[in-house]
LONU-442775 format. One record per residue (C-alpha): residue number from 1; residue in one letter; x, y, z. Coordinates in pm, whole numbers, m for minus. Example, Ala and Ser with C-alpha at 12.3 -4.5 7.8 and 13.67 -1.06 7.14 Angstrom:
2
seq type xx yy zz
1 A 1230 m450 780
2 S 1367 m106 714
***
This chain:
550
seq type xx yy zz
1 A 7850 8337 6270
2 L 7637 8645 6320
3 L 7432 8709 5907
4 I 7280 8992 5861
5 S 7072 9081 5527
6 D 6875 9318 5392
7 L 6770 9237 5031
8 S 6480 9471 5016
9 G 6516 9591 4627
10 L 6807 9380 4539
11 D 6883 9292 4208
12 G 6907 8983 4059
13 K 7177 8695 4208
14 A 7504 8626 4001
15 E 7608 8327 4049
16 D 7518 8181 3677
17 E 7801 8103 3454
18 D 7664 8261 3187
19 D 7630 8565 3391
20 E 7260 8611 3353
21 D 7061 8821 3604
22 S 6782 8606 3746
23 E 6479 8790 3871
24 E 6453 9050 4132
25 E 6451 8897 4469
26 E 6345 9050 4754
27 E 6356 8948 5149
28 E 6282 9121 5494
29 A 6592 9195 5693
30 E 6670 8913 5876
31 V 6957 8857 6165
32 E 7085 8494 6215
33 E 7303 8379 6508
34 E 7489 8028 6436
35 E 7815 7839 6535
36 G 8073 7832 6270
37 D 8179 7489 6141
38 S 8545 7595 6157
39 G 8524 7791 6465
40 E 8538 8109 6306
41 G 8307 8383 6380
42 T 8169 8530 6041
43 D 7931 8871 5956
44 E 7779 8883 5612
45 E 7593 9169 5515
46 C 7403 9253 5208
47 E 7417 9580 5064
48 E 7136 9776 4817
49 E 7352 9895 4577
50 G 7685 9901 4411
51 D 7863 9559 4249
52 S 8160 9554 4467
53 Q 8088 9258 4699
54 D 8407 9280 4998
55 T 8543 9066 5274
56 A 8754 9117 5552
57 L 8908 8852 5762
58 C 9100 8952 6090
59 I 9331 8693 6265
60 G 9393 8763 6628
61 V 9800 8744 6589
62 G 10041 9044 6487
63 S 10386 9137 6581
64 F 10387 9042 6931
65 S 10396 8708 6868
66 D 10735 8776 6648
67 P 11015 8551 6768
68 S 11274 8719 6955
69 D 11534 8598 6664
70 L 11327 8704 6406
71 P 11179 9071 6424
72 G 10885 9139 6137
73 L 10798 8742 6094
74 A 10433 8813 6127
75 H 10460 9105 5884
76 F 10621 8880 5664
77 L 10416 8621 5667
78 E 10109 8825 5598
79 H 10318 8895 5217
80 M 10397 8551 5198
81 V 10073 8386 5207
82 F 9972 8570 4889
83 M 10220 8380 4719
84 G 9992 8146 4555
85 S 9827 7825 4666
86 E 9805 7454 4628
87 K 9482 7529 4469
88 Y 9567 7835 4273
89 P 9922 7745 4255
90 S 10015 8049 4051
91 E 10205 8338 4266
92 N 10017 8589 4147
93 G 9701 8443 4040
94 F 9492 8636 4304
95 D 9620 8990 4235
96 A 9586 8903 3874
97 F 9259 8786 3882
98 L 9120 9050 4093
99 K 9301 9337 3848
100 K 9127 9173 3559
101 H 8744 9183 3730
102 G 8750 9552 3888
103 G 8868 9413 4224
104 S 9169 9474 4458
105 D 9314 9356 4801
106 N 9502 9467 5095
107 A 9628 9328 5406
108 S 9779 9482 5723
109 T 9980 9341 6061
110 D 9912 9518 6345
111 C 10080 9438 6742
112 E 9787 9188 6827
113 R 9557 9141 6464
114 T 9618 9048 6124
115 I 9397 9201 5852
116 F 9318 9084 5453
117 Q 9057 9230 5242
118 F 8957 9204 4942
119 D 8683 9321 4669
120 V 8556 9216 4349
121 Q 8278 9264 4108
122 R 7962 9067 4221
123 K 7973 8777 3908
124 H 8338 8678 4046
125 F 8256 8682 4403
126 K 8214 8328 4499
127 E 8551 8225 4279
128 A 8742 8517 4455
129 L 8609 8400 4815
130 D 8760 8081 4717
131 R 9066 8186 4572
132 W 9128 8407 4887
133 A 9055 8161 5120
134 Q 9299 7901 5031
135 F 9591 8144 5155
136 F 9433 8052 5497
137 I 9400 7682 5399
138 C 9707 7570 5189
139 P 9915 7872 5054
140 L 10220 7750 4895
141 M 10461 7979 5050
142 I 10729 7889 4829
143 E 11060 7875 4940
144 D 11186 8084 4603
145 A 10962 8354 4667
146 I 11138 8452 5008
147 D 11391 8691 4882
148 R 11143 8900 4657
149 E 10934 8885 4957
150 V 11169 9022 5199
151 E 11267 9327 4961
152 A 10866 9398 4975
153 V 10861 9429 5324
154 D 11183 9617 5317
155 S 11064 9830 5092
156 E 10746 9934 5309
157 Y 11004 9975 5602
158 Q 11216 10238 5384
159 L 10902 10415 5287
160 A 10777 10479 5652
161 K 11087 10588 5799
162 P 11063 10943 5700
163 S 10741 10933 5863
164 D 10757 11165 6215
165 S 10468 10955 6333
166 H 10624 10604 6267
167 R 11000 10764 6423
168 K 10758 10906 6733
169 E 10587 10520 6770
170 M 10956 10326 6728
171 L 11127 10567 6976
172 F 10867 10531 7215
173 G 10835 10159 7192
174 S 11221 10142 7250
175 L 11141 10306 7615
176 A 10953 9984 7713
177 K 11105 9727 7941
178 P 11335 9502 7720
179 N 11131 9147 7720
180 H 10811 9325 7672
181 P 10654 9258 7339
182 M 10612 9679 7263
183 S 11001 9688 7222
184 K 11012 9460 6939
185 F 11111 9583 6595
186 C 10696 9496 6425
187 W 10814 9594 6084
188 G 11068 9378 5976
189 N 11345 9432 5674
190 A 11591 9294 5481
191 Q 11816 9320 5795
192 T 11616 9091 6051
193 L 11463 8864 5780
194 K 11783 8794 5550
195 T 12079 8918 5657
196 E 12093 8830 6005
197 P 11917 8474 5992
198 K 12191 8408 5725
199 E 12468 8509 5979
200 K 12327 8299 6225
201 N 12194 8018 6033
202 I 11844 8040 6093
203 N 11605 7883 5787
204 V 11348 8163 5778
205 Y 11122 7962 5528
206 K 11074 7676 5770
207 R 11044 7900 6052
208 L 10766 8111 5873
209 R 10559 7751 5782
210 E 10586 7694 6157
211 F 10437 8049 6231
212 W 10162 7984 6010
213 K 10100 7668 6109
214 R 10039 7748 6515
215 Y 9896 8105 6441
216 Y 9675 8093 6140
217 S 9425 7902 6329
218 A 9042 7877 6247
219 H 8956 7954 6599
220 Y 9156 8304 6626
221 M 8983 8399 6274
222 T 8662 8666 6253
223 L 8534 8717 5894
224 A 8299 8978 5733
225 V 8147 8968 5416
226 Q 7931 9238 5235
227 S 7751 9140 4929
228 K 7432 9148 4740
229 E 7387 8741 4726
230 S 7104 8630 4945
231 L 7142 8496 5326
232 D 7141 8168 5262
233 T 7361 8164 4949
234 L 7651 8364 5141
235 E 7617 8111 5437
236 E 7654 7799 5210
237 W 7961 7965 5026
238 V 8091 8047 5353
239 R 8031 7701 5527
240 E 8167 7552 5208
241 I 8513 7766 5145
242 F 8575 7791 5517
243 S 8533 7528 5697
244 Q 8834 7418 5555
245 V 9025 7654 5728
246 P 9248 7458 5974
247 N 9189 7495 6351
248 N 9513 7368 6559
249 G 9267 7392 6868
250 Q 9592 7581 7077
251 L 9528 7804 7302
252 K 9532 8225 7162
253 P 9862 8381 7274
254 D 9794 8606 7566
255 F 9982 8917 7667
256 S 9780 9049 7929
257 D 10028 8965 8204
258 Q 10270 9185 8110
259 L 10137 9524 8195
260 S 10306 9840 8280
261 P 10570 9847 8002
262 F 10681 10161 8050
263 E 10769 10126 8459
264 T 11139 10232 8361
265 P 11391 10488 8447
266 A 11356 10573 8073
267 F 11017 10728 8127
268 N 10901 11005 8250
269 K 11147 11233 8074
270 L 11200 11492 7845
271 Y 11290 11400 7487
272 R 11413 11602 7228
273 V 11353 11512 6907
274 V 11451 11625 6551
275 P 11134 11571 6356
276 V 11188 11514 5935
277 R 10901 11799 5895
278 K 10977 12164 5986
279 V 10733 12200 6310
280 H 10738 12247 6669
281 A 10536 12009 6851
282 L 10512 11852 7220
283 T 10370 11570 7299
284 I 10257 11425 7644
285 T 10198 11083 7662
286 W 10069 10844 7973
287 Y 10016 10464 7982
288 T 9711 10341 8110
289 V 9529 9997 8188
290 Y 9327 9847 7900
291 P 9058 10053 7790
292 H 8677 9962 7925
293 L 8556 9914 7558
294 L 8181 10007 7643
295 V 8237 10298 7866
296 K 8535 10431 7717
297 P 8685 10629 7976
298 L 8948 10795 7715
299 H 8745 10899 7499
300 Y 8560 11113 7747
301 I 8873 11235 7867
302 A 8987 11295 7518
303 W 8665 11493 7420
304 L 8726 11723 7687
305 I 9078 11768 7625
306 G 9019 11831 7282
307 H 8724 12072 7296
308 E 8822 12465 7147
309 G 8571 12655 7330
310 T 8622 12914 7610
311 G 8766 12747 7904
312 S 8980 12499 7713
313 I 9367 12411 7649
314 L 9354 12510 7293
315 S 9195 12845 7376
316 M 9401 12980 7647
317 L 9721 12846 7419
318 R 9571 13021 7109
319 R 9523 13355 7307
320 K 9865 13346 7414
321 C 10008 13254 7108
322 W 10151 12953 7179
323 A 9982 12676 6992
324 L 9826 12597 6648
325 A 9685 12288 6702
326 L 9590 12016 6992
327 F 9467 11642 6937
328 G 9405 11467 7278
329 G 9296 11120 7287
330 N 9429 10747 7168
331 S 9469 10638 6817
332 E 9323 10253 6863
333 T 9567 10127 6700
334 G 9753 9813 6822
335 F 10040 10059 6935
336 D 9823 10280 7128
337 Q 9586 10051 7269
338 N 9617 9634 7336
339 T 9608 9405 7618
340 T 9907 9521 7811
341 Y 9840 9918 7771
342 S 9672 10168 7635
343 I 9839 10515 7523
344 F 9674 10844 7610
345 S 9873 11148 7438
346 I 9813 11502 7409
347 S 9978 11642 7091
348 I 10020 12016 7059
349 T 10182 12233 6739
350 L 10356 12460 6887
351 T 10436 12809 6765
352 D 10780 12924 6774
353 E 10688 13145 7098
354 G 10523 12828 7220
355 F 10815 12620 7162
356 Q 11036 12892 7368
357 N 10773 12810 7680
358 F 10706 12483 7617
359 Y 10698 12369 7999
360 E 10459 12651 8068
361 V 10241 12465 7769
362 A 10278 12174 7959
363 H 10174 12315 8282
364 L 9839 12442 8120
365 V 9812 12048 8028
366 F 9836 11978 8354
367 Q 9639 12226 8545
368 Y 9326 12119 8312
369 L 9396 11771 8385
370 K 9398 11880 8760
371 M 9067 12080 8737
372 L 8906 11765 8558
373 Q 9043 11527 8863
374 T 8887 11809 9079
375 L 8552 11821 8982
376 G 8526 11426 8898
377 P 8329 11285 8602
378 Q 8047 11488 8475
379 Q 7708 11322 8384
380 R 7589 11560 8203
381 I 7902 11550 7967
382 Y 7901 11204 7928
383 E 7551 11225 7842
384 E 7620 11507 7551
385 I 7885 11284 7398
386 Q 7674 10942 7405
387 K 7368 11163 7232
388 I 7615 11267 6964
389 E 7767 10970 6898
390 A 7472 10829 6876
391 N 7345 11046 6653
392 E 7639 10988 6418
393 F 7591 10641 6415
394 H 7232 10631 6345
395 Y 7183 10877 6070
396 Q 7573 10805 5923
397 E 7579 10803 5542
398 Q 7674 10473 5372
399 T 8066 10375 5457
400 D 8343 10246 5257
401 P 8239 9862 5217
402 I 8583 9737 5223
403 E 8656 9980 5524
404 Y 8304 9870 5653
405 V 8395 9497 5695
406 E 8733 9546 5782
407 D 8565 9783 6106
408 I 8311 9499 6139
409 C 8588 9173 6134
410 E 8810 9378 6402
411 N 8506 9449 6644
412 M 8471 9081 6614
413 Q 8783 9013 6797
414 L 8698 9288 7060
415 F 8305 9301 7137
416 P 8031 9041 7258
417 K 7831 8922 6928
418 Q 7548 9191 7010
419 D 7779 9523 6969
420 F 7965 9390 6676
421 L 7827 9693 6473
422 T 7822 9949 6743
423 G 8081 9833 6998
424 D 8376 10119 6835
425 Q 8127 10380 6784
426 L 7857 10395 7065
427 M 7939 10461 7443
428 F 7730 10252 7622
429 E 7733 10320 8027
430 F 7843 10606 8221
431 K 8056 10464 8537
432 P 8226 10728 8724
433 E 8431 10495 8906
434 V 8623 10407 8588
435 I 8655 10766 8443
436 S 8801 10875 8770
437 A 9042 10573 8790
438 A 9165 10658 8453
439 L 9221 11087 8497
440 N 9399 10981 8821
441 L 9640 10835 8641
442 L 9708 11115 8402
443 T 9971 11321 8655
444 P 10319 11498 8587
445 E 10494 11240 8759
446 K 10348 10954 8540
447 A 10407 11206 8204
448 N 10677 11195 7940
449 L 10734 11476 7754
450 L 10879 11476 7360
451 L 10977 11770 7231
452 L 11040 11797 6836
453 S 11154 12080 6662
454 P 11420 12169 6400
455 E 11601 12356 6635
456 H 11757 12040 6791
457 E 11956 11985 6511
458 G 12303 11913 6622
459 Q 12194 11883 6952
460 C 12089 11515 6956
461 P 12361 11270 6963
462 L 12141 10970 7045
463 K 11985 10783 6729
464 E 11661 10495 6744
465 K 11805 10177 6637
466 W 11548 10134 6332
467 F 11403 10464 6223
468 G 11718 10674 6306
469 T 11551 10911 6472
470 Q 11776 11160 6600
471 Y 11720 11234 7014
472 S 11839 11374 7322
473 V 11728 11264 7697
474 E 11733 11493 8011
475 D 11548 11470 8314
476 I 11270 11720 8366
477 Q 11365 12058 8503
478 Q 11377 12035 8880
479 H 11135 12355 8931
480 W 10908 12237 8736
481 R 10922 11886 8912
482 E 10880 12015 9218
483 L 10592 12230 9116
484 W 10413 11925 8964
485 A 10484 11727 9262
486 G 10309 11974 9476
487 D 9967 12094 9526
488 F 9964 12324 9242
489 D 9735 12599 9144
490 L 9416 12592 8929
491 N 9423 12806 8676
492 P 9082 12999 8688
493 S 9061 13068 8326
494 L 9015 12686 8284
495 H 8677 12552 8291
496 L 8479 12290 8163
497 P 8272 12296 7825
498 A 7905 12520 7891
499 E 7587 12286 7795
500 N 7570 12200 7439
501 K 7202 12331 7377
502 F 7269 12259 6978
503 I 7261 11832 7018
504 A 6972 11729 6794
505 T 6655 11551 6897
506 D 6419 11540 6712
507 F 6487 11371 6365
508 A 6122 11391 6221
509 L 6141 11491 5884
510 K 5899 11761 5724
511 T 5673 11665 5451
512 S 5819 11758 5086
513 D 5653 11984 4906
514 C 5841 11929 4595
515 P 5851 11636 4356
516 D 6133 11387 4345
517 T 6363 11460 4032
518 E 6669 11256 3874
519 Y 6883 11527 3852
520 P 6932 11884 4036
521 V 6714 12150 3935
522 R 6805 12518 3951
523 I 6606 12694 4176
524 M 6784 13043 4170
525 N 6980 13199 3917
526 N 7096 13595 3974
527 D 7341 13836 3922
528 R 7450 13660 4289
529 G 7472 13321 4169
530 C 7316 13005 4096
531 L 7106 12770 4335
532 W 7053 12407 4272
533 Y 6860 12157 4471
534 K 6838 11772 4425
535 K 6582 11606 4681
536 D 6784 11309 4888
537 N 6518 10997 4908
538 K 6800 10761 5002
539 F 6966 10898 5328
540 K 6741 11189 5384
541 I 7071 11405 5469
542 P 7088 11748 5493
543 K 7414 11878 5246
544 A 7516 12172 5068
545 R 7818 12221 4824
546 S 7912 12551 4737
547 C 8180 12691 4476
548 H 8332 13042 4471
549 Q 8482 13231 4227
550 G 8681 13534 4301
***
């Protein structure tokens, strides 16, 4: 367990049943590592302010582990464990408890991880923690609740269907090899969890309990707790409550041997898609190997692709009036990044003229990538990105506590202990050979083109099975295939960003010459407007907010 506590200026404990606060307690920040009784990784934190106490638990299992005859079972189980427990049998008791005490909860299922989280008022935190832990200790998952929760899962699926991003994901997943877990229907719906199982005489309730017993095991779990309780109190509570989570000792599911899921004839094509929104967009996609999480080569490449200054892809496209916006990179979701592959995409919002010239748009992208491959990784640029990310991390404002614990419990699945707090945010080491290996995969012959436009309406005879996306598929035009297969010329207008001379290096604060005030003070008031000032004594961040009236 990784325990982090900063109780400086902490107000009193809230353990007593009479809800009376004890005297204020102050302790120095301390970090302690211990082996959890149940095999869980645990991160416990105490925040200085705010009554909300927040907890998140990540299980290193997700939709990739769905059985082939029950698509969506992992997502369905995420719903069913909330339906009461042996200790607290009320079906919606936990939600009612949280609502009564100013809390909330949520859960999500990804390809290889499932995350649960909740927050509640401090004085009810221990009871909430105990109620919540029962979902992983002894959930009832009563058979009578199955139909109702299938409807809830189906509702989420129906709400997701109009989303172009989800539709693109499902279409892209359908291009994977038939037996690869990426080709699975991870959402689940009434058809896969109710109608088809009945037709095939599949006992969903039995399979659900088997899935829980096999995969909801303590040694797959990581836990993050943020609270104003003392470190000793939190450790006592977590050991007392979570040591009861069963540990089956079985090996964690491993899909790392199922590499290259998109080495199929369906890839490296042009897909024309009818979108829900009225937008022209070109998405160029590659699949790469599992990322080096400390070097972060894809982040380095995405930084350059997304640069908007002189010599960038977007500046050239805007000059030609072909594009409105560009996004390059990897979303770091389970779909974009898992143990079998990483997706790298460049998505460009096109103008009408850009849509008519989308092959030229793609060519400009490939010219930029070839330029990066020719010049090789640049230590100067890597170190600039490294400094910016470090500055943002060290001087960030307080984040939403529930998002914070969720991020940390997920980091605990991915990074070594010393990087639980920083692993997803910092770039640790410049390794040009790692960056070059990633860059060399981003070639035209390994790219897939997805062109979205409402003008494709009526021209797309194919339909994706689950989201109903209309699309067509064709070979990339021979002229462009031959051009890209050869040693095509670089574009002299494309070049690397100039040195960034504005990266902050001195963060020393000047001595304040004004007294602290509880409220903002008006320091200027004239015909041109009013100016108010409030000194930030906590985060010491210079921030302005302006309101203009026409």
